[in-house]
Biotite code that builds the C-alpha atoms (Angstrom):
import biotite.structure as struc

atoms = struc.array([
    struc.Atom([107.873, 106.457, 98.284], chain_id="A", res_id=1, res_name="MET", atom_name="CA", element="C"),
    struc.Atom([105.813, 103.440, 97.258], chain_id="A", res_id=2, res_name="ARG", atom_name="CA", element="C"),
    struc.Atom([102.373, 103.124, 95.677], chain_id="A", res_id=3, res_name="THR", atom_name="CA", element="C"),
    struc.Atom([99.676, 100.471, 96.040], chain_id="A", res_id=4, res_name="GLY", atom_name="CA", element="C"),
    struc.Atom([96.290, 99.850, 94.445], chain_id="A", res_id=5, res_name="VAL", atom_name="CA", element="C"),
    struc.Atom([93.281, 98.271, 96.147], chain_id="A", res_id=6, res_name="GLY", atom_name="CA", element="C"),
    struc.Atom([89.903, 97.125, 94.869], chain_id="A", res_id=7, res_name="TYR", atom_name="CA", element="C"),
    struc.Atom([86.804, 95.743, 96.521], chain_id="A", res_id=8, res_name="ASP", atom_name="CA", element="C"),
    struc.Atom([83.223, 95.067, 95.518], chain_id="A", res_id=9, res_name="SER", atom_name="CA", element="C"),
    struc.Atom([80.134, 93.832, 97.335], chain_id="A", res_id=10, res_name="HIS", atom_name="CA", element="C"),
    struc.Atom([76.546, 92.990, 96.512], chain_id="A", res_id=11, res_name="ARG", atom_name="CA", element="C"),
    struc.Atom([73.831, 95.032, 98.148], chain_id="A", res_id=12, res_name="PHE", atom_name="CA", element="C"),
    struc.Atom([72.001, 93.504, 101.113], chain_id="A", res_id=13, res_name="ASP", atom_name="CA", element="C"),
    struc.Atom([68.719, 95.210, 102.059], chain_id="A", res_id=14, res_name="GLU", atom_name="CA", element="C"),
    struc.Atom([68.904, 93.706, 105.565], chain_id="A", res_id=15, res_name="ALA", atom_name="CA", element="C"),
    struc.Atom([72.123, 95.544, 106.499], chain_id="A", res_id=16, res_name="ARG", atom_name="CA", element="C"),
    struc.Atom([72.966, 99.202, 107.047], chain_id="A", res_id=17, res_name="PRO", atom_name="CA", element="C"),
    struc.Atom([75.242, 100.820, 104.473], chain_id="A", res_id=18, res_name="LEU", atom_name="CA", element="C"),
    struc.Atom([78.662, 101.873, 105.727], chain_id="A", res_id=19, res_name="VAL", atom_name="CA", element="C"),
    struc.Atom([81.186, 103.435, 103.336], chain_id="A", res_id=20, res_name="LEU", atom_name="CA", element="C"),
    struc.Atom([84.433, 105.044, 104.389], chain_id="A", res_id=21, res_name="GLY", atom_name="CA", element="C"),
    struc.Atom([83.381, 104.461, 107.978], chain_id="A", res_id=22, res_name="GLY", atom_name="CA", element="C"),
    struc.Atom([80.220, 106.544, 107.570], chain_id="A", res_id=23, res_name="VAL", atom_name="CA", element="C"),
    struc.Atom([76.671, 105.203, 107.925], chain_id="A", res_id=24, res_name="ALA", atom_name="CA", element="C"),
    struc.Atom([74.654, 106.218, 104.878], chain_id="A", res_id=25, res_name="ILE", atom_name="CA", element="C"),
    struc.Atom([70.893, 106.314, 105.473], chain_id="A", res_id=26, res_name="PRO", atom_name="CA", element="C"),
    struc.Atom([68.208, 105.281, 102.987], chain_id="A", res_id=27, res_name="ASP", atom_name="CA", element="C"),
    struc.Atom([70.460, 102.895, 101.056], chain_id="A", res_id=28, res_name="ALA", atom_name="CA", element="C"),
    struc.Atom([70.888, 99.122, 101.210], chain_id="A", res_id=29, res_name="PRO", atom_name="CA", element="C"),
    struc.Atom([73.937, 97.792, 103.006], chain_id="A", res_id=30, res_name="GLY", atom_name="CA", element="C"),
    struc.Atom([76.609, 95.519, 101.613], chain_id="A", res_id=31, res_name="LEU", atom_name="CA", element="C"),
    struc.Atom([77.093, 91.784, 102.075], chain_id="A", res_id=32, res_name="LYS", atom_name="CA", element="C"),
    struc.Atom([80.334, 90.903, 103.761], chain_id="A", res_id=33, res_name="GLY", atom_name="CA", element="C"),
    struc.Atom([81.966, 89.136, 106.672], chain_id="A", res_id=34, res_name="HIS", atom_name="CA", element="C"),
    struc.Atom([82.745, 92.436, 108.387], chain_id="A", res_id=35, res_name="SER", atom_name="CA", element="C"),
    struc.Atom([80.552, 95.523, 107.952], chain_id="A", res_id=36, res_name="ASP", atom_name="CA", element="C"),
    struc.Atom([81.093, 95.272, 104.175], chain_id="A", res_id=37, res_name="GLY", atom_name="CA", element="C"),
    struc.Atom([82.729, 98.720, 103.881], chain_id="A", res_id=38, res_name="ASP", atom_name="CA", element="C"),
    struc.Atom([84.161, 98.413, 100.356], chain_id="A", res_id=39, res_name="ALA", atom_name="CA", element="C"),
    struc.Atom([85.925, 101.787, 100.600], chain_id="A", res_id=40, res_name="VAL", atom_name="CA", element="C"),
    struc.Atom([87.835, 100.851, 103.761], chain_id="A", res_id=41, res_name="ALA", atom_name="CA", element="C"),
    struc.Atom([88.618, 97.437, 102.272], chain_id="A", res_id=42, res_name="HIS", atom_name="CA", element="C"),
    struc.Atom([90.029, 98.901, 99.044], chain_id="A", res_id=43, res_name="ALA", atom_name="CA", element="C"),
    struc.Atom([92.124, 101.402, 101.009], chain_id="A", res_id=44, res_name="ILE", atom_name="CA", element="C"),
    struc.Atom([93.413, 98.665, 103.316], chain_id="A", res_id=45, res_name="THR", atom_name="CA", element="C"),
    struc.Atom([94.520, 96.628, 100.294], chain_id="A", res_id=46, res_name="ASP", atom_name="CA", element="C"),
    struc.Atom([96.159, 99.705, 98.746], chain_id="A", res_id=47, res_name="ALA", atom_name="CA", element="C"),
    struc.Atom([98.252, 100.569, 101.806], chain_id="A", res_id=48, res_name="ILE", atom_name="CA", element="C"),
    struc.Atom([99.211, 96.946, 102.463], chain_id="A", res_id=49, res_name="LEU", atom_name="CA", element="C"),
    struc.Atom([100.180, 96.510, 98.814], chain_id="A", res_id=50, res_name="GLY", atom_name="CA", element="C"),
    struc.Atom([102.262, 99.683, 98.808], chain_id="A", res_id=51, res_name="ALA", atom_name="CA", element="C"),
    struc.Atom([104.233, 98.396, 101.787], chain_id="A", res_id=52, res_name="ALA", atom_name="CA", element="C"),
    struc.Atom([104.554, 94.876, 100.344], chain_id="A", res_id=53, res_name="GLY", atom_name="CA", element="C"),
    struc.Atom([102.532, 93.397, 103.222], chain_id="A", res_id=54, res_name="LEU", atom_name="CA", element="C"),
    struc.Atom([99.975, 91.343, 101.319], chain_id="A", res_id=55, res_name="GLY", atom_name="CA", element="C"),
    struc.Atom([96.266, 92.046, 101.368], chain_id="A", res_id=56, res_name="ASP", atom_name="CA", element="C"),
    struc.Atom([93.288, 92.436, 103.674], chain_id="A", res_id=57, res_name="ILE", atom_name="CA", element="C"),
    struc.Atom([92.347, 88.749, 103.378], chain_id="A", res_id=58, res_name="GLY", atom_name="CA", element="C"),
    struc.Atom([95.734, 87.659, 104.705], chain_id="A", res_id=59, res_name="ALA", atom_name="CA", element="C"),
    struc.Atom([95.659, 90.072, 107.637], chain_id="A", res_id=60, res_name="LEU", atom_name="CA", element="C"),
    struc.Atom([91.942, 89.729, 108.471], chain_id="A", res_id=61, res_name="PHE", atom_name="CA", element="C"),
    struc.Atom([90.675, 86.435, 106.980], chain_id="A", res_id=62, res_name="PRO", atom_name="CA", element="C"),
    struc.Atom([86.931, 86.085, 106.532], chain_id="A", res_id=63, res_name="ASP", atom_name="CA", element="C"),
    struc.Atom([87.222, 82.635, 108.092], chain_id="A", res_id=64, res_name="THR", atom_name="CA", element="C"),
    struc.Atom([88.083, 84.216, 111.442], chain_id="A", res_id=65, res_name="ASP", atom_name="CA", element="C"),
    struc.Atom([84.928, 84.715, 113.532], chain_id="A", res_id=66, res_name="PRO", atom_name="CA", element="C"),
    struc.Atom([86.665, 87.561, 115.374], chain_id="A", res_id=67, res_name="ALA", atom_name="CA", element="C"),
    struc.Atom([86.177, 89.730, 112.270], chain_id="A", res_id=68, res_name="HIS", atom_name="CA", element="C"),
    struc.Atom([82.469, 88.961, 111.799], chain_id="A", res_id=69, res_name="ALA", atom_name="CA", element="C"),
    struc.Atom([80.632, 92.281, 111.671], chain_id="A", res_id=70, res_name="GLY", atom_name="CA", element="C"),
    struc.Atom([83.855, 94.184, 112.406], chain_id="A", res_id=71, res_name="ALA", atom_name="CA", element="C"),
    struc.Atom([84.165, 97.932, 111.853], chain_id="A", res_id=72, res_name="ASP", atom_name="CA", element="C"),
    struc.Atom([86.323, 98.025, 108.720], chain_id="A", res_id=73, res_name="SER", atom_name="CA", element="C"),
    struc.Atom([87.834, 101.393, 109.622], chain_id="A", res_id=74, res_name="VAL", atom_name="CA", element="C"),
    struc.Atom([89.118, 99.815, 112.836], chain_id="A", res_id=75, res_name="GLU", atom_name="CA", element="C"),
    struc.Atom([90.644, 97.056, 110.695], chain_id="A", res_id=76, res_name="LEU", atom_name="CA", element="C"),
    struc.Atom([92.199, 99.774, 108.514], chain_id="A", res_id=77, res_name="LEU", atom_name="CA", element="C"),
    struc.Atom([93.664, 101.464, 111.611], chain_id="A", res_id=78, res_name="ALA", atom_name="CA", element="C"),
    struc.Atom([95.149, 98.110, 112.631], chain_id="A", res_id=79, res_name="SER", atom_name="CA", element="C"),
    struc.Atom([96.705, 97.757, 109.165], chain_id="A", res_id=80, res_name="ALA", atom_name="CA", element="C"),
    struc.Atom([98.176, 101.267, 109.528], chain_id="A", res_id=81, res_name="VAL", atom_name="CA", element="C"),
    struc.Atom([99.746, 100.225, 112.853], chain_id="A", res_id=82, res_name="ARG", atom_name="CA", element="C"),
    struc.Atom([101.242, 97.199, 111.082], chain_id="A", res_id=83, res_name="ARG", atom_name="CA", element="C"),
    struc.Atom([102.678, 99.479, 108.368], chain_id="A", res_id=84, res_name="LEU", atom_name="CA", element="C"),
    struc.Atom([104.237, 101.703, 111.003], chain_id="A", res_id=85, res_name="ARG", atom_name="CA", element="C"),
    struc.Atom([105.791, 98.660, 112.697], chain_id="A", res_id=86, res_name="GLU", atom_name="CA", element="C"),
    struc.Atom([107.371, 97.850, 109.323], chain_id="A", res_id=87, res_name="GLU", atom_name="CA", element="C"),
    struc.Atom([108.767, 101.392, 109.008], chain_id="A", res_id=88, res_name="GLY", atom_name="CA", element="C"),
    struc.Atom([106.164, 103.028, 106.749], chain_id="A", res_id=89, res_name="PHE", atom_name="CA", element="C"),
    struc.Atom([103.652, 105.857, 107.048], chain_id="A", res_id=90, res_name="ARG", atom_name="CA", element="C"),
    struc.Atom([100.719, 106.661, 104.799], chain_id="A", res_id=91, res_name="VAL", atom_name="CA", element="C"),
    struc.Atom([101.231, 109.832, 102.762], chain_id="A", res_id=92, res_name="VAL", atom_name="CA", element="C"),
    struc.Atom([97.901, 109.974, 100.963], chain_id="A", res_id=93, res_name="ASN", atom_name="CA", element="C"),
    struc.Atom([95.016, 107.917, 99.603], chain_id="A", res_id=94, res_name="VAL", atom_name="CA", element="C"),
    struc.Atom([92.755, 108.541, 96.617], chain_id="A", res_id=95, res_name="ASP", atom_name="CA", element="C"),
    struc.Atom([89.593, 106.401, 96.478], chain_id="A", res_id=96, res_name="ALA", atom_name="CA", element="C"),
    struc.Atom([86.720, 106.177, 94.022], chain_id="A", res_id=97, res_name="THR", atom_name="CA", element="C"),
    struc.Atom([83.355, 104.527, 94.675], chain_id="A", res_id=98, res_name="VAL", atom_name="CA", element="C"),
    struc.Atom([81.649, 103.197, 91.535], chain_id="A", res_id=99, res_name="ILE", atom_name="CA", element="C"),
    struc.Atom([77.901, 103.009, 92.121], chain_id="A", res_id=100, res_name="ALA", atom_name="CA", element="C"),
    struc.Atom([74.587, 104.086, 90.674], chain_id="A", res_id=101, res_name="GLU", atom_name="CA", element="C"),
    struc.Atom([73.428, 104.781, 94.205], chain_id="A", res_id=102, res_name="ARG", atom_name="CA", element="C"),
    struc.Atom([73.938, 106.222, 96.739], chain_id="A", res_id=103, res_name="PRO", atom_name="CA", element="C"),
    struc.Atom([75.458, 109.567, 95.787], chain_id="A", res_id=104, res_name="ARG", atom_name="CA", element="C"),
    struc.Atom([78.869, 109.816, 97.428], chain_id="A", res_id=105, res_name="ILE", atom_name="CA", element="C"),
    struc.Atom([79.512, 113.569, 97.386], chain_id="A", res_id=106, res_name="SER", atom_name="CA", element="C"),
    struc.Atom([77.155, 114.404, 100.300], chain_id="A", res_id=107, res_name="PRO", atom_name="CA", element="C"),
    struc.Atom([79.144, 111.981, 102.491], chain_id="A", res_id=108, res_name="HIS", atom_name="CA", element="C"),
    struc.Atom([82.684, 112.532, 101.185], chain_id="A", res_id=109, res_name="ALA", atom_name="CA", element="C"),
    struc.Atom([83.744, 115.048, 103.832], chain_id="A", res_id=110, res_name="ARG", atom_name="CA", element="C"),
    struc.Atom([82.681, 112.790, 106.722], chain_id="A", res_id=111, res_name="ALA", atom_name="CA", element="C"),
    struc.Atom([84.446, 109.848, 105.042], chain_id="A", res_id=112, res_name="MET", atom_name="CA", element="C"),
    struc.Atom([87.643, 111.878, 104.617], chain_id="A", res_id=113, res_name="ARG", atom_name="CA", element="C"),
    struc.Atom([87.582, 112.818, 108.295], chain_id="A", res_id=114, res_name="GLU", atom_name="CA", element="C"),
    struc.Atom([86.975, 109.269, 109.561], chain_id="A", res_id=115, res_name="ARG", atom_name="CA", element="C"),
    struc.Atom([89.479, 107.682, 107.191], chain_id="A", res_id=116, res_name="LEU", atom_name="CA", element="C"),
    struc.Atom([92.061, 110.414, 107.792], chain_id="A", res_id=117, res_name="GLY", atom_name="CA", element="C"),
    struc.Atom([91.984, 109.559, 111.493], chain_id="A", res_id=118, res_name="GLU", atom_name="CA", element="C"),
    struc.Atom([92.580, 105.862, 110.845], chain_id="A", res_id=119, res_name="ALA", atom_name="CA", element="C"),
    struc.Atom([95.282, 106.563, 108.264], chain_id="A", res_id=120, res_name="LEU", atom_name="CA", element="C"),
    struc.Atom([96.955, 109.170, 110.496], chain_id="A", res_id=121, res_name="ARG", atom_name="CA", element="C"),
    struc.Atom([97.000, 111.643, 107.601], chain_id="A", res_id=122, res_name="THR", atom_name="CA", element="C"),
    struc.Atom([94.075, 113.819, 108.619], chain_id="A", res_id=123, res_name="GLY", atom_name="CA", element="C"),
    struc.Atom([91.379, 114.569, 106.037], chain_id="A", res_id=124, res_name="PRO", atom_name="CA", element="C"),
    struc.Atom([93.862, 116.437, 103.815], chain_id="A", res_id=125, res_name="ALA", atom_name="CA", element="C"),
    struc.Atom([95.553, 113.105, 103.055], chain_id="A", res_id=126, res_name="GLY", atom_name="CA", element="C"),
    struc.Atom([92.358, 111.464, 101.781], chain_id="A", res_id=127, res_name="VAL", atom_name="CA", element="C"),
    struc.Atom([90.395, 111.990, 98.571], chain_id="A", res_id=128, res_name="SER", atom_name="CA", element="C"),
    struc.Atom([86.993, 110.343, 98.054], chain_id="A", res_id=129, res_name="ILE", atom_name="CA", element="C"),
    struc.Atom([85.044, 110.499, 94.800], chain_id="A", res_id=130, res_name="LYS", atom_name="CA", element="C"),
    struc.Atom([81.910, 108.877, 93.466], chain_id="A", res_id=131, res_name="GLY", atom_name="CA", element="C"),
    struc.Atom([81.375, 107.785, 89.875], chain_id="A", res_id=132, res_name="LYS", atom_name="CA", element="C"),
    struc.Atom([78.410, 106.233, 88.130], chain_id="A", res_id=133, res_name="SER", atom_name="CA", element="C"),
    struc.Atom([78.770, 103.172, 85.906], chain_id="A", res_id=134, res_name="ASN", atom_name="CA", element="C"),
    struc.Atom([76.337, 104.835, 83.467], chain_id="A", res_id=135, res_name="GLU", atom_name="CA", element="C"),
    struc.Atom([73.846, 101.982, 83.846], chain_id="A", res_id=136, res_name="GLY", atom_name="CA", element="C"),
    struc.Atom([76.270, 99.361, 82.521], chain_id="A", res_id=137, res_name="MET", atom_name="CA", element="C"),
    struc.Atom([76.894, 95.897, 83.969], chain_id="A", res_id=138, res_name="GLY", atom_name="CA", element="C"),
    struc.Atom([76.121, 94.604, 87.469], chain_id="A", res_id=139, res_name="TRP", atom_name="CA", element="C"),
    struc.Atom([76.875, 97.980, 89.032], chain_id="A", res_id=140, res_name="ILE", atom_name="CA", element="C"),
    struc.Atom([74.621, 99.714, 86.524], chain_id="A", res_id=141, res_name="GLY", atom_name="CA", element="C"),
    struc.Atom([71.804, 97.289, 87.310], chain_id="A", res_id=142, res_name="ARG", atom_name="CA", element="C"),
    struc.Atom([72.093, 98.261, 90.979], chain_id="A", res_id=143, res_name="GLY", atom_name="CA", element="C"),
    struc.Atom([73.285, 94.855, 92.213], chain_id="A", res_id=144, res_name="GLU", atom_name="CA", element="C"),
    struc.Atom([76.138, 96.332, 94.245], chain_id="A", res_id=145, res_name="GLY", atom_name="CA", element="C"),
    struc.Atom([79.040, 98.725, 94.172], chain_id="A", res_id=146, res_name="LEU", atom_name="CA", element="C"),
    struc.Atom([82.814, 98.733, 93.858], chain_id="A", res_id=147, res_name="ALA", atom_name="CA", element="C"),
    struc.Atom([85.638, 100.841, 95.221], chain_id="A", res_id=148, res_name="ALA", atom_name="CA", element="C"),
    struc.Atom([89.169, 101.361, 93.995], chain_id="A", res_id=149, res_name="ILE", atom_name="CA", element="C"),
    struc.Atom([91.948, 103.093, 95.904], chain_id="A", res_id=150, res_name="ALA", atom_name="CA", element="C"),
    struc.Atom([95.499, 104.219, 95.302], chain_id="A", res_id=151, res_name="VAL", atom_name="CA", element="C"),
    struc.Atom([97.786, 104.823, 98.277], chain_id="A", res_id=152, res_name="ALA", atom_name="CA", element="C"),
    struc.Atom([101.214, 106.332, 98.631], chain_id="A", res_id=153, res_name="THR", atom_name="CA", element="C"),
    struc.Atom([103.359, 105.328, 101.592], chain_id="A", res_id=154, res_name="VAL", atom_name="CA", element="C"),
    struc.Atom([106.823, 106.473, 102.592], chain_id="A", res_id=155, res_name="ALA", atom_name="CA", element="C"),
    struc.Atom([109.504, 105.398, 105.008], chain_id="A", res_id=156, res_name="ALA", atom_name="CA", element="C"),
    struc.Atom([108.537, 106.674, 108.459], chain_id="A", res_id=157, res_name="ALA", atom_name="CA", element="C"),
    struc.Atom([110.797, 109.198, 110.148], chain_id="A", res_id=158, res_name="ALA", atom_name="CA", element="C"),
    struc.Atom([113.124, 107.664, 112.725], chain_id="A", res_id=159, res_name="ARG", atom_name="CA", element="C"),
    struc.Atom([111.452, 109.574, 115.552], chain_id="A", res_id=160, res_name="ASP", atom_name="CA", element="C"),
    struc.Atom([108.250, 107.582, 114.953], chain_id="A", res_id=161, res_name="GLY", atom_name="CA", element="C"),
    struc.Atom([106.388, 110.342, 113.068], chain_id="A", res_id=162, res_name="ALA", atom_name="CA", element="C"),
])
């Protein structure tokens, strides 16, 4: 068993739709980013790559590559999971926290767990999503953007490819 930690943050962008954990969230500003700006998927991708000793999201999907412009970050996560499996690992579980004043995460957590669980090949039971406020402090508290942190556990994959 190995553990990795991932972090990502983005500024809000009123001109873009908000996508977190692969779920479109209505009535909230989107996030600036080269891909779809999904900070949750980005933090989880960094956590699983780190746990397996495979670098980070920027090395695997550089923001200088036009092929990733506007990309679905959960699809990028699924690609990272395939890379882990090629290296002999499987994801056991992920625990992610979104730090934001808005939007509220709890109404969307179940849908995020389902979408992310598919990409991670854990099912929703292998994914935890929580939202926390920054209590009005700092750039997050001022509503300039949000951050996500994730912890992932990976294990050696079974020899039969499971």
